[in-house]
N, C-alpha and C positions, 0 to 999 in steps of 0.2 A: 429243534433238535431232532424230534422224531422223524421228520421229512429228511433230514440230512443222513440219519441213521439208515432209513429205508433206502435211499439213494446209494448209500455205501454197500448195502447188502444187495439190492436188486439192480446189478449193472446190466445194461443193455447188451453187452458182450461179455463172454465168459473170460475169466482170467487164465493165465498159463495152467496146464494140468499139473506140472510139477509142483507148483505152489499149492495147488489143491490138495495134493497127496500129503504134503507136509502138514497142511492145516487139519486135514482129516485125521492123521495120526496123532497130532497134537490135541485135537478135541477129545478123541477116544481115550487117550492116556489121561487127560484131565479128568474126564468123566469117571473113569475107573477109579481114580484116586478119591474123587469126591464122594462116589458111591460107597467105596470101603469106609470112608470117614463117617458117612451117614448110617451105615449099617451098624456101627458101634452104638449109636444112640438109639436106633429102632431097627433090631435084627430082623424082625418080622416083615418089614416092607422092602420090596425089591428095588424101588427107585428107578424103574424103567423109564420113566418120562425124561430123566436127565439125559438119557442117551440120544433123544430127539433133538437136543440143541445142536450137536455137530451136524446131524443130517439136514436140519433146516439151513444152517449156514452154508453147507456145501451145495445144497440144492438151489440156494439163491445165487450163488457166485460162481458155480462152475456149470459143466454140462451135465446132461441126464445120466450118462454112463458113469462118471465119478460119483454122482449122487446116489445111484442104485448100489455101487460097491461099498460106498460109506454106509448106506442102509443096512446092507448084509452083514458088513463087519460089525456095526453097532448092534444088530440082532444077535450075532454070535457072541459077542461079549455079554449081551444082556443074558443070553441063555446059560451061559457059563455061570456068571453070577447068580442067576435064578435056580440053578440046579444044585448049588450048594446046600439048599433047603430040601424038603421033602415034597415041594410042589412039582407039578407036572410041566411039560413042555407047551401046554396049550396057550397059556398068555403070551409067551414069546412068539409062536407061530401065527396065532390067530389075532393077536391084538397089537403088539408092537410092530411086526414087519408090515401089515397092512397100512397102519398109521404112518409108518416111516415112507412107504411108497407113496401114499396119498400126499404127504408133505413134499415128496419129490415133484409130483405132477403140479401141485399148486405153486410151488416155487418156480418151476420151469415156466408155467403160464404167465406168472408175474413177470419173470425176466423177458419173455417174449413181448409182453405189453409194454414194458419199459423200453425194450428195444424199439418197438414200433413207434412209441411215443417220441423217443429220440430221434428216430428217422423223420417223423413228420415235423419235429421241431426244425431240424436242419433243413428239411424242404422248405418250410415257412421262411426260415432266414434266408435260404437261397432265393425264394421267390421275391422277398423284399429287396435283397440285393440286386437281383436281375431288374426289378422295377426301377430302382434308384439309377442303375446303369443305363438302362434303355430310355426312360422318360426324362433323363436330364442331359442326354447326350446331344452334342451339336452335330456330330457324325455319326449317323445310325449304323452304317456297315462297320465302322470301327468298334462301335459299342457292342455289336452283336458278336464280333470275335472276342471281345473281353467277356461277354457273358457265357459263351461257349467254354471258355477256359475256367470259368468259376463253377460251372456245371460239371465238367470233368473232374475238378478237384474235390467237390462235395460229394459226387456220386461214385467216386473211385473208378472212373472211366479212363481208358487210355487216350481217348479223343471224344471231343463233342463240339460240334460246330453248327452255328446258326447261320442261315443264308435267306436273303430276300427272294421271294418268287420261288418257283418250281426248279429245282436243279437236280441232276441225276446223282445217284450215289457214287462215291469215290471208291477206289479199291480198298477192301478190308472194312468198308462201313455199310451201313443200312441207312436208308433215307425215310423219314417220317414226315409226312406232309402237314403242314399247319394251315388252317383254314380261318377265314372270318366269315361264319355263314358258310355259304357255298363257294365263296371265292378263295382261291389259294393265295396265301400272303407270304409263306415261308417254307423253309425245309430244315429239319433237324438231322443232322448226321451224327450217328453213334457207331460203336463197333458191332461187328456181326455176331461176336461171341459173348454177349452179355448174359448173366445168369438170369433165372426167373425173377429173384428178388429185385434186382436192379431193373429188370424190364418192367415189373409192376410199379416201382417208384416212377419210372419215367413216364409211363401211361397215366399215372396218377397226376403228374405235374403238366401234362399236354394241355388240359384246358386253360390253367393259369397261364402257361407260355403262350397259348394263342391270343388270350385276351390282351397280355402284355404287348405281344408283337403287334396286335391290331392297333392298340392305343398308342404305341411308338410310331406306327406307320401314318397314323392320322396326325399325330403332333408333328411328325416330319413334313407332311403335306401342308399343315397350317404354317409351319415356319417358312417353308419355301413360298407359300402364298404371300405371307407377310413380308418375306425378303423381296419378292417381286413387286409388291405394292410399294415397298420402301425404294426400290430402284426406280420404279416408274415415277413416283413422287419426286424423287431426287432429280430424275431426268426432266420432269416437268418444271421444277423449280429452276435447274440449270438453264433450260430453254428459255424461261420466262426471264431470268437474269440476263441472259445475253440478249434477249429481245429488248429489255428495258435499257440495257447499256447502249445498244445500237440506237435505239430511240433517242436516248440522251445526247449521244454524239451528234445526230442530225439535228436535234432540236437546238443543240448549242450552236450549230452552223448558221441555222435560220435566225436565232436570236442575234447573232453577231452581225447580220445583214450580209452574209455571203452571197456572192453572185450565183444565179441559177446554174451557171455552167460548173460551178464547184458543187452545189447541193444535189443536182441530179444524179452524177455518177456516185456521190457519197451515199445518197439514199438507197440506190439499187444494191451497192456493195453491202451496206449495213443491213439491208433486209435479208439479202442472201445469207449473211453470217448469222443474224438473229434468229431466223427461222429454219436454217439449214437447208435452204432451197437450192435447187441445182441450177435454175435458170430465172433470172428476173429482168423484166423490161419495163420501161416507162415510155409511154406514147402520148403524143398530143393529137387531138382532133382537129382537122382541117375543114374549112367551109365546103370544100369540094367533095365531101363524103370520103375522104382519105384519112388515115392516121399516119404520123410520122414517129419514128423512133427518136426519143430524146437521149435515152441512156439505156445501157444493157450490160448485165453481167453474167458470165458463165462459170460456175464452180467446177465443172468437169474439165479435166486436162485433155487437150486435144479437140475440143469441141468450140467452134466459133460462135460467137453471139451475133445478133443482129447489128449491122453497122449503123452508127448514129446518122440520121438523116434519111435512112431508108423509107420509102412510102408504102403504105398497104391500103389498098380498097376495103371499104367497110361493106363487103358483099359477102354472101354465104352465112355461115354460122362460125362464130368464134367469140372468145371472151371479150375482144375489144367491141364487137358488134352489139353484143348483149348489153354491155355496160352503157354504150353509147345511145342504146334505144330506151333503156330503163332507168338509167342514172342511179343504179344500185349494184351492190356487189354480186358477182356471179362465179360459177364453178362449172368446169367439165371434167368429168371423172374418166373420161375415155375419149381422146381425140379421134379414135378410129370410128366413132359415131357421127362425126360432123364432117363438113366439106367446106370448101372455099380456098382462096390463095393462101390465107394465113395459116389454115390447117395444113395445107400442102407445104408450107415452108417449115412447119414444126416437125413434120415426120423425119426429114433428114436429121434433125437435131436429136432425134430419139425421145422427145417429149410425148408422154401419154396422157398426162392429166395436168389441170392448172386452176388457179383461183386468181381472181382479179377484184379490184376495188376502184371506184371512180375518183378522179381528183376534181373537186368542185370548188369552183372560185367565184364568189359573188353569185351564188345560186345557179351557175351554169357549169355543164360537165365540160372541162377542158381538156381532160386526158384520163388515162387509166394507168394504174400499177399492176402489173401482172406477173405471177410467179408460175413455174412449171416444174414438174417432176417427171422422171423417166419411167416411173411406175403407175399403173392405173389405180384409181381410188386410193391414192396415197396422202390425200390432204385432210388433216384432222377437221372436225366440225368447227372450231373456232378460228380456222385460218383467215376467213373473210375479215373477221374483227381486227386480227393482228395485222394484216396487209392494209386495213383501213386506217390504222394508226399512222403508218408511214405515209400513206396517200394524203392524210390531213396535213403532215408536215410539208410534204411537197407542195399542197395547195396554198399553205401559209407562206412558203418561200416564194411562190409566184405572185401572190397578193402583195408581199412586202416589195418584190422587185418592181412590180408594175407601179406601186405606190411611190417607190423611190425614183423610179423613172419619171413619172409624171411630176413629182416635185422638182426633180432636177430640170426637166424640160421647162416647167413653169419658171423656175428661178433664171434659167438661160434666157427665156423670153423676155423677163423683167430687165435682166442686164443687157440684153440686145436692144430693147426699147430705149433704155437709158442711153446707151452708147449713140443710137441713131438720134435721140434728142440732142446729145452733145454735139454730134456732128452737124446736125442742122443748125444749132445755135452758132457753131464755129463758122459754118459757111455763110450764115446770115450776116455775122459780124465781119467776115473777110469781104463778102460780096457787097454788103450794104453800108454799115456804119464806117467801116475802115476806108472804104473807097471814096465815101463822101467826105471824110475827113481830110484825105489826101487832095480831093477836088477843092475843099474850101481852103486848104493851105495854099495851093498854087494860085487860086484867085486872089487871096490876100497878098500874096507875094507880087502878083501882077499889079494890084491897086497901090501896093506900097511903092513900086517903081515909079508910078505916075505922080506921086505926092511931091509938090515943090520943095526945095531945100529949106525954105524958111518955115516950113510947117514940120519942124523936127519933132515936136511934141506928138503930132499925129503919126509920124513915122515910127517913133519909138513905140507907141501903143499898137500899131500893126505888128511891129516885130514880136512885141510880147504876145499878141494873140496867136501869131504864127507858131511861136515857141510852145505856147499852151496846146495848141492843136497837135504839135509833134509829140509832146509828152503824153496826151491823151491817145494818140494813135499807138504809142509804146504800150500803154497800159491795156488797151484793148487787144493788143497782139499777145501780151503775156497772158491775159484772160482767155484768149482763144486757144492758145497752146495748152492751157490747163484743162479747158473743157475736152478738146480732142486734138492731139498734136497732128498737125498736117503731115510732118515728116514720117509719121508712122503709116499713114495711108499711102503715101508715095513710095518710101524706100523700104518699109518693113521694120522688123523688130530690132536687128543689129544696128542699123544707122540711128534709129530713135534712142537706143540705150547709149550709144557713143555720144549723142547730142546731150543727154542727161549728164553724163560723165563730164563733158566739157563745162557745163553750166554749174557743176557741184562746187561749193566752196571748200570742200574736203577733198584731197587728192584721191582718185579713183583708179584702182588696177583691174583692167578687163581681161576676161578669158571667155571669149565667145566662140561657140562651136554651133552656128546655125547656117545650115547649107540651103535653106529653101524658105519660101514664105508659108506661113501657117494661117489658119482660120482667123479671121479679124478679131473675133471675141477672145481667142486665145493670146493674140498679139496685144490686145489692148489691156487685158488682165495682167499679163507679164509685165507690161510697160508701167502700169500703175503700182505694181509691187516694187519694183525698182526705184520709181520715183518716190514712193512713200518711204522706203527705207533710206534712201539717200537724204531725204528731208529730215527724218528722224535723226539721222547720224549727225547731220550739221547742227540741228537745234538742240538736241538733248544729250547725245552720247559723248560730247567732247572728245570725239575720235580724231586721230592724226591721219588715218588711211582707211580706206573702204575697199574691199575686194568683191567684184561682182563676177560670178561664174554662171553661165548659160549654155546649155547643151541639149541636144535632141538624141535621146538614147532609148531603144526598144519601145517606141510608138508613145513616148512621153517626152514632155519638155521639162527639164530639170533646171531649177534656178535657185542660186544661193547667194545671199548678200550678208557679208560679214565684216564687222568693223572692230577696232581695238579700244572701243570706248569704256565708259564706267559700267555699262550693263545695267541690270535691273529694270528692264522693259518688260511690260506685261501686255497681252492682246486686248485687255479691257480697260487699259490706263488712259483712254482718251486720245491714243496716238493714231487713230485712223485705221489700225489693223483689223477692227472687227469688220468693216465694210470691204477690206481687202479679202478676209477670209470667206465672206459671203459670195464675193464675186468668183473666187477660185473654186469653191465648193459647188457653185452653180455650174461649173463646167465639169464636175466629177472629180475635181482635183483635191489636193491636200495642202494646207498651209500650216507650217510649224514654226515656232519661235523658241530660241534657247537664248537666255540672257542672264547667266549667273552675275551676281554683283561683284564688280571689279574684273570680270572675265570677258567683257564685249558682249556683242549681240550678233547672233546669226539667225537670218530669217530664210527659210527654205520652202520652196513650192514646187509641186509636181502636178502637172496638168496633162492628162490625156490628149494626144494629137488627133485621135480619131482614125488613124491609119489602118487599125485592125478591124 
């Protein structure tokens, strides 16, 4: 209560003078009434101290002038009451008036102290507000504008503006430089006509304002650095994600056994996309100290990449030469420092730096994967590792392709050896056993003609022997056709298939589009596919008609045999289709069977003709 009462009396700023006059008159009138009442009780006492009450109130709440006037008025009333007796004027002049004036001074000082305390409190609140605004801001220049408006409001200024760095004063303003140590960090713009009191308050706030601005600038720098780190990290993560996605796509191609003609251009294109490279080239090393371009990719518009198949000598200094000699990754930060034919070819392309990694298959450097940039020193330190990941996939694709090629060649050799053995058996049967059977039959016929009629039993035995030799000849002929049909070697695939159709017990509808002879292994494989399909249709399918379509399109032999039987055939069901599948795949072909139950059976085969 006492603090609130003092705060009510000792206001930092004076109240309106009119109200002070009314209060002073009211206090003096009340004091006169009180003194008259008290003098009835104690006539000899002047009660002058009561008149100091109004003086103290006016001195605390209003200005010094009104307080002095109230003191003089109170002293006059005190003298008037005091002269009613026989006393002199000495107490009023030398006691009451000095005490009243001293009370005025003390109350004025108290009010000034209260006003200064209030100002400092408002300045502290302003500093706290500015700290909250400046240190929590995401946009420091905008926060400084807000801080300037708050300063102008609290300090009763027409304008107050905070700026970063040193800026000149605007019309009607003065510029106060703000420093962090010796370094200028900002400028405070204030009106040129501020009074001394406001100027003192401003200068009193300058150190705190400099500290706040320095802290805000430091925080802004840290936020920007953190944002840059986040952006760099995000860019690195995005680049790594792109690289992993590109690697996954190339790895998928390799895992599916895609041909190197597909893997090579895909690898260079995905590497360019995954690393953001401007130029990518895949080269193969040749025994004559040359390298040959296998694939190339150029990301820049209007710039031509190296044509596939272009040779380059491994002379001078280049990425290809370094990798060929060391079997290790290499980099060139500026092609202006190297010479050679490859460097000369790179200059028109605008390439200034590059990184490459070897393609190693079975411990041998078979090629190199190279990337280039139009800027010198543009490759990050880990570029060799990233390029090496793609080079490993290319090496795996080459190894897989060579393994498949060797496997296919081996299977083809086995099939060819089997066909040659069949042909040899067929020739031996035709030229050996069959000819001897024919010769023996003729000899027996001659012998039979010389037998006398009375030996009819002997003649019948010879006839039976001759007929047996004829049946044996027919069986050997059928066996010979099964081993290797002679018509296939003499007339080709189309006549051989027509012969199979004529011999089939199920009607066959033919659609043949074969305009030339094919390799013997291809014709034999196609012949046996048709023969096996017709045999299965007759034995198991319960078919009433079989359709055979054979055509040569786009360097491939396409064959399809369909029946209208019961279906349900499977390649592993003992129908001989497994051997056919192996024979076709040995020629890099494909054999498929579709046989839904009740929907008939369709056997399709596709065999490359080797024309490409």
